[in-house]
N, C-alpha and C positions, 0 to 999 in steps of 0.2 A: 333256262328260267334265270334273272341275276341273283345274287346271292346278296347277303343282308351289308356286305361289305360295299358292294356296286349300287345298293340301293339309297347306302349312310350318303357315298358319292353325290348320288342324282339330288340327293334334298341336299347338299349343301350349296351344289352349285346353282340350283336355284334359288336357295336364296341367297349367295352371293348376288345373282346377276339381275332380280326381277322382280316383278309378283307372280305369285301364285295362285291360284282359288283350287283347290281341290277337290274330285269327287271319287265316289267308287270305285270308276273304271278309266275316269281320262282327267288331264292336269288342262288348266291354260294357263301359258306362261307370256309373259310380255316383257323385253328385253331387248337390249341394241344388240346387234350381231356380234358381237365378240364373245357375247356370253352365250349366245344360241353357239358357237361355235366350243368353248368352255365343254358345254354339257354333251354335246355331240366328244370332245375328245375324253371325255370323262366315263362314256359308253364302250368308246373304243378300244381303252385302256385296259378294263377289264374283261377284254373278249367278248362281251356279251351277245349272242345270237338270236335272234328273235327268227321265230318260225312262221308263225302265221304274219301275212300282210294286213289280213281288215278283222276286224270282229265287227258280230252285230251287236246292240247295246240298248237298254232303254233303262231311263232313270224312272219309270213307273213303278206305283206299288205293285209288286205281285206276292200271291203266298209263296215261302218259301219250299221249294221242292225237296230239299236233304237241310241237314245238317250245316249250321253255322260254322265256317271256319276265321279263326284270327289274321287280322290285318296288323298294318303298322300302326292305324287310328281306332284299334280296340280297346278299351279300356279294361273289358273285364267279361268272358264268356264261362258260363258255365250250362254244361250240358246235363247234370246231373245222374250221374253213370254211376251209381252205389257210393256218392262222394260229394264235395262241395268245392272241387278244386277247380281256379281261376284256366282255364284254357290258354289266355293268351299270355305272353311274355311279361307280365305285370305280378302274377303271382298273389292277385289278390281272392286269396282262399277265403271261406268263410267258415263261420261256429252254427250250429243249430239250436234252440230250446223248444220243448213244446212236446205236443206229439205230431208224428209222421211218421213215413214210412218212406219205401221205392217201388214206383209198380212201372208199368208196361208204359212208354210213354209215345210220344210223336215219332222219336227217332232214337230208339235204343232204348233206355231208361227213365224216370222223372220222378219228380221228388213230389208226392202225396203230401198233405197238410191238413191236418183236421184242426190244432188251435197252435202252432207254430211258428217261429221266425227267424228266416239266417241272418247272419249280422255277415256286413264285409267290413272290417276296421278300415278304419281311415286311414287314407296314403293320398299323397299326391297326385300318383295316375286318375284317381277318384274325381281330381276337378276340372268339370269339362269347358265350364266359362260361357264363352259365348254360344257351342254349339253344341248339342247331343241328341243323340240319338236312340231308341230300348226298342229291341224288338223282342219276342217272346211266343210262347205257344202257351194256350190257359185253356182249363179240360173244369170248370165249375159250374153250377146252377147258383149261386149268390155272389153279392155283396162281398167287396173286400178290396185292400191293398193288394198290387202288385210288387213296387216298388214306391221307395222314398228315399230321400237324401235331402237334406237342410231345406230349399224352400221350391225343389218341385219334386211332385209323386204323380205316379200311374195308380188309379183304381177303377174298381168295378163300380158304380153304382147300386140300388136298390132298383133299377129298371132295367138292369144289365147292359148299358151303355156305357163303353169306356169315354172315361176322363184323363184331361193330362192339364194337373194343376200348375206356377211357376208364379210364384210369387201372389200376386191379389188375382192373376188370369187363370182363368178357368175355358177348357173345351172338352164339348161334351160330342160323343158321336153321336151321329141321326144311328146308322147301320145299329143293330144290338148285337150281344155271343148267344150261339144257341148253347141252353142249357144242357149239361154233360156231352159236351164236344167237342174235339179239339179244335180250338180258334188263335188264327192268328193272330197278333194286336203287334201296334207298333206305332211311337208315338216321337217326334222330333219336336227340337226348337234351335230357332236362330235366325239373323235375316231378318226379324222384324214381325215373324212368323209362328205359329203353333199349325202343330198338326197332329192328327191321330187317324189309325186305320184299322178298321175289325173285318178281317180277310185280307179283298182288295178295296174294301169300299174305304173312302178317303173323307176328311173334313181338315178344314185349317179354316184359321182367323188372325188376323192380325195381330200383333204385341207394341206394346210400346216398352216392353221390359227388354234390355239390351243383352242380359248377361246373369246368370245365376250366381249367388256369395258366394257359394263353395265354401261352408265352412268349415272347421275342423273337424269332422260328426264320421259315424260310421255309414256305408250304405245298407239300406234293408228291404228285403226279398220275398216276398208272403203277408206283411205285414206293414204299419205304420211303424213311426219313429216312437209312439207311445204304445204301443204292442196289444191294440186293443179294436182293430180293424182286420182280422186272420181272414186272409183267401182259403175258401174251405174244397179243399179237391186240387186237383194236377197241374201243376208248373213242370215245363218243360225247355229247356234250349235258352236261357236268357243271356241276349247279347246288349252291351251297350257302349256305343262309338261317341266320341269328343268330337264329330262332326254331325254333320247331315246326310242323311242317305239318299234322300229323294227330292226331285227338283221339278219345273214345270218343263217338261222333256214333249212340246209341241211341235210341230215341222217346222225349219228351220229357214225352208226356199217354197216355193212356188209349188203348189198343188199340181202335178202334170196327170192329164187323164190316160185310165190303164182300162186292159180289158173287165168287162163288166160293170164297167160305170154307163149310168146312165143320163149323169149332167156332170158336165165339171167348165163354171165360171170364171174365168179369172178376171174376168172385168177388165183388159187390158187395152180397151177400144177408145174410150177417154174422150165421144161424142155418139151423137147419135143416140136414136130410140132404140136399137138393139143390142144386144148382148149376145155371142156367138158362144155356142157352145165347146168346149175344147175337144168335147169325144168328137169322133168324126161320124158323121150323118147321123147325129142328137140334133135334137130339135134345139131351136134358141130361142130367147128371151126375150120378149116384145118389153119395152117400158114406157111407166107413165109417170111424169111427174118425177121423178129421179135426177140429181144433177152428180156428175161426174168429177173423183177428187181423185189428186197425185200422192195423198198421203194415204197410202192404203196399207194393209201390211204386207205382201209383197209386190208392189209396186203401185197400180190406179184403183182404186175403187169404186164403188155406187153408194150413193151418198139418199138415206130417205127422209121426209120431212117430220114422217110420225103423223097424217093426218091425210093427203092424199096419194103419195108416191106408194106405188108399188111394180113389179113383175110378176108376166105370166109365163110358163111354158107347159107344153103338154108333154112330156115324156111319152117313151113307148109304151101301152097298157102291158103290165105283169105284175103274174104272181114270183110270187122269193120264198126261199127260205130263209136266208140271212139279210139283213138291211144294214146299211150305216147313212145316214141325212147328216150334212154338217156343214161349217166351215168357220170362217173368221166373221166376228159380230163386235164393234164396238157402239156401245149403247149412249145416244146423249141424253135419255133419262130412263131413269129405272122405276119410274110412277105408272101405274096400272099393266094392263096385261095387252102383251106386244106378239103377236104372230112372226114365226122365219118363216116357215112354209107352211101350207095349209091346201088339201085336194077334198074336196066335200066327201069321196068315199073312198078317201089311197091313205097317203103320208099325210103327216103332221109334226111340229115340233115349233112350242109355245112356251113365252113368260109369261106367268099370270099374276108379278107382281111381287113373286118371293118363293116362285118357285121354278123349277120346268118340266113340261109333260111331253111326252112324245104320243100322240093320239097314230097308231097307226091300224087303218082299218084292214081287219081278220086274223089280230091277234088281240088275245087278252088285255083286260087292264088298260083302256083308253085311256081313261083319262083319272089314272093316278098319278100325284107328284111324284116323281123319280127322284128328287133330292131341294130341298131350299137353299134356296141361292139368291143372293142379292146382289147386282154387277156394280161396278166403281165405275160413273160416268167418265165415259170419253176414254176407256181404257181399252184395248182389243184382247178380245177370250176366242179361244180354239174350241166350240163347242160341239159335240158330236153325241147323236143318240145311234145307240148302237143297238139289233136284234139280235142274236146271236142262234137262236133256234126254240133256247131254253128260259134268256131273261133278255129284259129290257134294259139298258143301260142309260147312264149319262156321263159324260168325258170332257171335262172340263182344264183346257191346257194338260193334257196330256196323263191325267191322271182320271178314275173314275169317281163320282160324286155320289152315284145312287144306282141301284138295279133292284127290279122287282121278277119275280118269277113269271114267265109267260110261253103259252102257246098259242100255235096257230101257224097262217102263213101272211108275210104282209102282201098287201093290195097296192099298186101303182097302178091309178085311172085317172084319164082327167084334165081339167086344164090346173096346174099349179100354183098357185097364188105363193109371190114372195115378198115378205113387209108387211101383208094384210090375211084376212080371213076372206074364207070361198064366200064369204058374205059380206066384205069390203066393211069391215070394222076392226078394231083392234089393231091400229098400223104400227109397225116398228117406227122409233125415234132413232137414229143412228147412222152407221157405214157398215157393208159387207163386203168383205174380198172372200176369195177362193172359196167355195159354196161347192159341192160333192154331195150324188146321189149315188149309190152305188148298191151291186150286188155283196160287195165284200164284207168280209168284217174290218174294218179298218181301226183297230185299237184294240190292245195298245200300239202306240208307236213305235217300230224299233228303227233305230238308223246306223250307220256304217261307220263304223270310229277305227281310221285308219292307224298302222301301226307304223312310229319309224324304223324304217330301215335306213341304215347308216351307210353312205354312198348312191342311194338312189332317192331319200325322198328328202325334200327341206321340210323346215318346221313352217307351216303359213300360221299366222296367230290367230285367224278368226276360227277356224278349226281345233276338235278335239283328236289327241293321239294317243297312244297307247306307246309305252317303253315298253 
């Protein structure tokens, strides 16, 4: 692995040569050929050896399976193993006042708070500016503040929802924190968005706030700055980063048919009244009133007028254990109920005007709203309904927005209407691309990230690379 000196040389080379957008696993580098050569030379001079050639990664929010570790963008990391020591390189150790103890945590030990507050003294490293992400594990049954500094605050409200406030904007999770159960929580800010997550269920909203003011004040954990909103319960493994850790991580390329798929429609025909199934031997789709467009998400796409156009396909009748149903959708209008897929006694995916549902015959909770959501008109979204055998989920742009516990086996049978209901109502208005019905659990999305092997690879700027 590269040592600290090497990493510093790489950072310097990147700053000199071009623009960099860093993520937790990858970087995007835009520069001229000379800059890239200097970057490669910096690696060679340090004798760095990369053993693996490729790594699978996802930027979806997932529950961590191990304690957090520090990296170059970590502001502070507090494991609470009998101490308030910062495990990052910044030395942001804390002090505590009030009633507390140490107990058994999610990983190792944790801080058990009755009425206390951890104070992390002001330091330049606490100034997050335009981006931050905070993650933690909590075990509580009541409202309270998890963390606060200056104009941002992460807290649990009286309904056990997670809230992130930045300035005048507040985002509240739909998912609730289960009382007295270790729960992963996350919040992040930057690039015009605020995110919160409870376990792996995400809520996002836009914000016009461009940065945090970062006044010279302490960071507080387990209580607010006024010391009157204590978190009563346990807290473990709090980590604060000066960057976003999660981004939309949808498929970048055209969907290809795979074993287990019942249909895959890429809509590359461009003409005619038939869309051909990319799954060999699968049923094709007959089109009525639709038009073709070259402005698809991955090439051509199919356009629906919202009043008369639809498609029909009759996939092989089957009963499955798991199922994924979705694709790319661009709504021209967000008003009224619009059906994306519907079988009278089979699968379904619909937008109610304010939420997404996935009625699946054979699976419980058919008409439950899986998440509140309203699309921005004329913007592409990758939307998938997934049933994994125990939960029914909605994924939007590579992040899980909602789920409900379910039982049963989904049934695929009869004519599937695409763009309207089986009763010829609730027509979809907009465009569709890369539609999929599969017996596989297709989310979260993992993609291969190649490692830069000096002498073997060149840098292609449209790809993600590991150094």
